[in-house]
C-alpha positions in Angstrom: -79.7 56.1 115.2 -83.4 54.9 114.6 -85.5 57.7 114.3 -89.5 57.6 114.3 -91.0 61.4 112.4 -94.5 61.1 113.9 -97.9 63.2 113.3 -100.9 62.5 114.2 -105.4 64.2 113.2 -107.4 64.7 116.1 -110.9 64.9 116.2 -110.0 68.6 117.6 -107.6 70.7 119.9 -108.2 69.3 123.2 -107.7 65.5 124.5 -109.4 67.3 127.9 -112.7 67.8 126.2 -112.6 64.5 125.3 -111.3 64.9 121.3 -109.9 61.2 120.5 -107.1 60.9 117.6 -107.6 59.5 114.2 -105.0 59.1 112.3 -101.4 58.1 112.5 -98.7 58.9 110.4 -95.2 57.6 111.0 -92.1 57.3 109.0 -89.0 55.8 110.2 -85.3 57.0 109.8 -82.1 55.2 110.6 -79.2 56.8 110.3 -80.9 59.8 108.3 -82.0 57.7 106.0 -85.4 57.0 105.2 -85.8 52.7 105.5 -89.5 52.9 103.9 -90.5 51.3 106.8 -93.8 53.5 107.5 -96.6 53.0 110.7 -99.6 54.4 108.6 -103.5 54.2 110.9 -106.8 56.1 110.9 -108.8 55.2 114.2 -112.5 55.0 114.6 -112.5 57.4 117.1 -116.2 57.0 118.4 -117.5 60.8 119.2 -117.7 63.4 116.2 -115.3 65.4 114.3 -115.6 68.8 114.7 -116.5 70.9 112.3 -113.4 73.2 112.3 -110.8 70.5 112.0 -112.6 68.0 109.4 -112.4 71.0 107.1 -108.3 71.4 108.3 -107.7 67.6 107.7 -110.5 66.0 105.9 -111.8 62.7 107.1 -115.3 62.4 108.2 -116.8 60.4 110.6 -117.8 58.5 107.9 -114.8 57.4 106.4 -113.8 56.6 109.8 -116.7 54.1 110.4 -115.0 50.8 110.1 -112.0 51.7 111.3 -110.3 49.9 114.2 -109.8 51.9 117.1 -107.1 53.0 119.5 -107.2 49.8 121.4 -106.8 47.1 118.5 -103.3 48.3 117.5 -101.9 50.1 120.4 -99.2 46.9 121.3 -98.5 47.4 117.1 -97.9 51.1 117.5 -95.7 50.3 120.7 -93.8 48.1 119.8 -92.6 50.2 116.3 -91.8 53.1 118.0 -90.7 51.9 121.4 -86.8 52.3 121.8 -87.2 55.0 118.7 -86.6 59.4 118.6 -89.0 60.7 118.0 -89.1 63.5 115.9 -92.8 66.2 116.3 -93.3 69.1 115.0 -95.6 71.0 118.0 -95.2 68.1 119.6 -96.9 67.9 123.1 -100.3 68.2 120.9 -99.4 64.8 119.7 -97.4 63.9 122.7 -100.6 64.4 124.5 -103.1 63.1 122.6 -101.5 59.9 122.2 -100.6 59.9 126.3 -104.1 60.8 126.3 -105.4 57.4 125.3 -102.8 55.7 126.4 -105.0 56.0 129.4 -107.9 55.0 128.5 -106.8 52.0 127.8 -107.6 49.2 129.9 -104.2 47.7 131.0 -101.7 50.4 132.3 -98.9 51.7 130.0 -96.9 54.5 130.6 -96.0 57.2 129.0 -94.5 58.2 125.3 -91.8 60.1 126.9 -90.4 57.1 129.4 -90.1 54.9 126.1 -89.0 57.3 123.7 -86.9 60.6 123.2 -88.6 63.8 121.6 -87.0 65.9 119.4 -89.2 68.5 118.8 -88.8 70.6 114.9 -91.0 74.0 115.9 -88.6 74.8 118.9 -85.7 73.9 116.9 -87.0 76.2 114.5 -88.0 79.3 116.5 -84.6 78.5 117.7 -82.6 78.8 114.5 -85.5 81.1 113.3 -86.5 83.9 115.7 -89.1 85.7 114.3 -90.3 84.4 111.7 -92.9 81.6 111.1 -92.5 78.0 111.8 -95.3 76.4 110.4 -94.6 73.5 108.4 -95.6 75.3 105.6 -93.5 77.8 106.2 -90.4 75.5 106.8 -91.0 74.0 102.9 -90.8 77.1 101.9 -87.5 78.0 103.2 -86.0 75.1 102.2 -87.0 74.8 99.0 -89.8 71.3 99.8 -92.0 70.7 98.0 -95.3 70.0 99.5 -97.5 70.8 96.5 -99.5 67.8 97.7 -100.2 69.1 100.7 -103.6 70.6 100.1 -105.3 68.9 103.6 -102.9 68.1 106.2 -102.7 63.9 106.8 -100.3 62.4 109.5 -98.7 60.8 107.0 -97.8 62.4 104.3 -96.9 65.3 107.2 -94.9 62.8 108.8 -92.9 62.6 104.7 -92.0 66.0 104.4 -91.8 66.6 108.3 -89.1 63.9 107.3 -87.5 65.9 105.1 -87.6 69.3 106.8 -85.8 67.6 109.9 -83.1 66.6 107.4 -82.6 70.0 105.9 -82.5 71.5 108.9 -80.9 69.6 110.8 -78.2 69.0 107.8 -76.2 72.2 107.6 -76.7 74.9 105.6 -79.0 75.0 102.9 -79.4 78.2 101.4 -76.1 79.8 100.4 -77.0 82.9 98.8 -78.6 86.0 101.1 -81.4 86.1 98.4 -82.4 82.9 99.3 -81.2 80.7 96.5 -81.1 77.4 96.9 -78.2 74.6 95.9 -80.0 73.4 92.7 -80.5 77.3 91.7 -77.0 78.4 92.8 -75.6 75.5 90.5 -77.9 76.9 88.1 -76.2 80.5 88.0 -72.4 79.3 88.7 -71.4 80.9 85.1 -72.1 84.1 86.4 -69.9 84.5 89.1 -67.1 86.2 88.4 -63.3 84.5 89.9 -60.1 86.5 89.5 -57.3 86.3 87.4 -55.5 84.1 87.8 -52.1 86.2 87.3 -52.8 88.7 89.4 -51.1 90.7 92.2 -49.8 89.6 95.8 -52.2 90.7 98.2 -50.5 93.1 100.6 -49.9 92.0 103.9 -50.0 94.4 106.8 -48.4 92.8 109.9 -48.9 93.8 113.2 -46.4 97.4 115.3 -44.3 96.8 118.2 -47.4 97.9 120.4 -49.8 96.6 119.3 -47.8 93.5 120.0 -47.2 94.3 123.3 -50.7 94.7 124.1 -51.4 91.6 122.9 -49.2 90.1 124.7 -50.4 91.8 127.4 -54.0 91.0 127.2 -53.2 86.7 127.0 -50.7 87.7 130.7 -54.3 89.7 131.8 -56.3 86.5 130.6 -53.4 83.1 131.5 -53.8 85.1 135.3 -57.5 85.1 135.1 -57.5 80.6 134.1 -54.6 80.3 136.7 -52.7 79.8 134.0 -55.6 77.9 131.6 -54.3 80.2 128.6 -55.2 78.2 125.1 -52.9 80.3 123.8 -49.9 80.6 125.6 -50.2 76.2 126.7 -50.9 76.1 122.4 -47.3 78.3 122.7 -45.7 76.0 125.0 -46.5 73.4 123.4 -45.3 74.0 119.6 -41.7 75.6 121.4 -41.4 72.3 123.3 -41.6 69.9 120.3 
């Protein structure tokens, strides 16, 4: 599987108001492994950057004065992401801007969603952690990922961080203890875990009584009748008895 973790920085919040992309950062993963084949480019937007946006990413119009325009690298960018699964935090924002940029090209281009599938990690995080903060910084803290270099937003840096977050979110349990201690920390305190002695009394086994067994069989019969003979427990028992 080829996945591209993608992020953009922009001149403002709304492409419908003429705001443009000024930075694209992409990190490639193949079979959940980072390949180092990344895509990163600053862009000349041909408009002023909102002050509030500049305070977030620190990119100025002066810095972008000699940078290429989106049209200059659109072909290379589309070839790079083509056929991949895009992983984006708050995907509608970035996809909306990218589709607007494609719409400005002289030759008509299809929407991003027509040749890439899209995974929104913000939607994933809200399902996994309902009622909690699910910003990229919050997820880094939750999964123990170092984001100390993220003093300002940056498309490539944020993509690299999001790749780690995504792998942590989809790779199984990260926090082993209820207090949020991560695997590394848990290993360091393993000596403090109290273990049961090798020689100890056998555990007491309590078996179901006659009334409980009858009730159990009645429940299975009810399930079997409701499912038209599809009760998996009865089927498994019959299979075992038939050898």
